[in-house]
C-alpha positions in Angstrom: 2.7 -10.8 3.4 1.0 -9.7 0.2 -0.3 -6.6 2.0 3.4 -5.8 3.2 4.6 -6.0 -0.3 1.9 -3.6 -1.6 2.6 -1.1 1.1 6.2 -1.2 0.5 5.6 -0.6 -3.3 3.2 2.1 -2.4 5.9 4.0 -0.2 8.5 3.7 -2.9 6.1 4.9 -5.5 5.4 8.0 -3.3 9.2 8.5 -2.7 9.9 8.3 -6.5 7.2 10.8 -7.4 8.6 13.2 -4.7 12.0 13.1 -6.6 10.2 14.2 -9.8 8.3 16.8 -7.8 11.6 18.0 -6.4 12.9 18.7 -10.0 9.7 20.7 -11.0 8.3 22.4 -8.0 9.7 25.6 -6.4 8.6 26.9 -3.0 9.5 29.6 -0.6 9.2 27.2 2.3 12.3 26.8 4.4 13.1 23.5 6.0 12.0 23.1 9.7 14.7 23.1 12.3 12.4 22.0 15.2 9.0 20.4 15.1 6.5 18.9 17.6 4.4 16.0 16.5 1.3 14.5 17.8 0.2 10.9 16.5 0.6 7.3 16.9 3.3 4.8 16.1 6.7 3.7 17.6 8.4 7.1 16.9 5.6 8.7 19.0 6.0 6.1 21.8 2.5 4.8 21.1 -0.3 7.3 21.1 1.6 10.5 22.1 4.1 13.0 20.9 7.6 13.6 19.7 10.1 16.4 19.1 12.6 16.6 16.1 15.6 18.8 16.1 17.6 19.1 12.8 21.2 20.1 13.5 21.7 19.9 9.7 19.0 20.3 7.0 18.8 16.6 6.3 19.7 15.0 9.6 17.1 15.1 12.4 17.3 13.8 16.1 14.0 12.8 17.8 12.6 11.7 21.0 9.0 10.4 21.5 6.9 9.7 24.5 3.5 8.2 24.6 1.2 5.4 25.8 0.9 2.1 23.8 -1.8 0.6 26.2 0.6 -1.5 28.1 2.5 1.4 29.8 4.5 4.5 29.0 6.7 4.0 25.8 9.5 6.0 24.5 11.8 6.1 21.6 14.9 8.1 20.6 16.4 8.1 17.1 17.6 9.7 14.0 15.8 10.7 10.8 17.6 11.2 7.4 15.8 13.4 4.8 16.4 12.0 1.3 15.4 15.1 -0.6 15.9 18.8 -0.3 13.1 20.0 2.0 13.0 23.5 0.5 11.6 22.6 -2.8 9.5 19.4 -2.6 5.9 18.9 -1.4 6.6 15.3 -0.4 10.0 14.4 1.3 11.0 10.8 1.8 13.1 9.9 4.8 14.8 7.0 6.5 14.7 6.6 10.3 16.6 4.4 12.9 15.6 4.5 16.7 15.9 2.6 19.9 13.0 2.3 22.4 9.6 0.6 22.7 8.9 -1.7 19.8 6.6 -4.4 21.2 3.6 -4.0 23.6 1.8 -7.0 25.2 -1.5 -5.8 26.4 -3.8 -8.4 28.3 -7.4 -7.2 28.8 -8.6 -7.3 32.4 -5.1 -8.4 33.6 -2.8 -5.4 33.7 -0.2 -7.4 35.7 0.7 -9.1 32.5 1.1 -6.0 30.4 4.6 -5.6 29.3 6.6 -3.3 27.0 9.8 -4.6 25.1 12.5 -2.4 23.9 15.0 -2.7 21.1 15.9 -1.0 17.7 13.6 -0.3 14.8 14.3 0.9 11.3 12.0 2.3 8.6 11.2 4.9 6.0 8.3 7.3 5.4 7.3 10.5 4.0 6.5 14.1 5.1 3.9 16.0 3.2 4.1 19.7 2.7 1.2 20.5 0.4 0.7 24.1 1.5 4.1 25.8 2.2 2.2 28.6 4.1 0.9 26.4 6.8 2.6 25.8 10.1 2.6 22.2 10.0 2.6 19.0 7.9 1.5 15.3 8.0 4.1 12.6 8.4 3.8 8.9 7.6 6.1 6.0 8.2 6.5 2.2 7.9 8.9 0.6 10.3 10.4 -2.9 11.0 10.9 -3.5 14.8 13.9 -5.9 15.5 12.4 -8.0 18.3 14.4 -10.4 20.4 13.3 -13.9 21.4 12.2 -12.5 24.8 9.0 -11.2 23.3 8.1 -14.7 21.9 9.1 -16.3 25.2 7.0 -13.9 27.1 4.0 -14.7 24.8 4.5 -18.5 25.1 4.7 -18.1 28.9 1.5 -16.3 29.0 -0.3 -18.8 26.8 1.1 -22.0 28.6 1.3 -21.0 32.3 -1.4 -18.3 32.6 -4.1 -19.4 30.1 -4.0 -16.1 28.2 -5.6 -16.3 24.7 -4.1 -14.0 22.1 -6.6 -12.9 19.5 -3.7 -11.1 17.4 -0.2 -12.0 16.6 2.4 -9.1 16.8 2.7 -7.7 13.3 6.1 -7.8 11.6 5.7 -4.1 10.6 4.6 -1.0 12.3 2.9 2.1 11.0 3.2 5.7 12.2 1.0 8.7 11.5 1.3 12.2 12.9 0.8 15.8 12.4 3.9 18.0 13.0 3.8 21.6 14.1 6.8 23.6 13.0 8.3 25.5 15.9 11.3 27.0 14.1 
């Protein structure tokens, strides 16, 4: 839990510094309208890719498709930029999505692998350190909203199928990806 608090404070510190950067940095970079990303995390469907379309400068709609080890995962959602993307090197954003948010992977027993779907919410940053490049890095911290069906499935595997879990499902998820600006 202490690590979670430190990570949340770190993200808020980065977001606060980007507000200051917005006030002092000017750039010729235009905000992207369409970008394709490769990375890992819920918004990438696991290890995969996603596409974001911005119908308005601060509002993006995205879809992700990937492989989270237990099958093919997908997510669709919305991204809200908190700063003006034309002038800041670091842009904070909020996101909300629906899709894969939990993966149960059982080594050497793929019949027990299962994906669970539901909403997830989070926040992150897009980094634009060089406005002349055609892409940028994106990082996010997300909270998946898991139903009791995930815990019930894990308990069933432990009790009825003698599956030993070495790791518990984390309460948060991370996302890292590189985005290529298409338009």
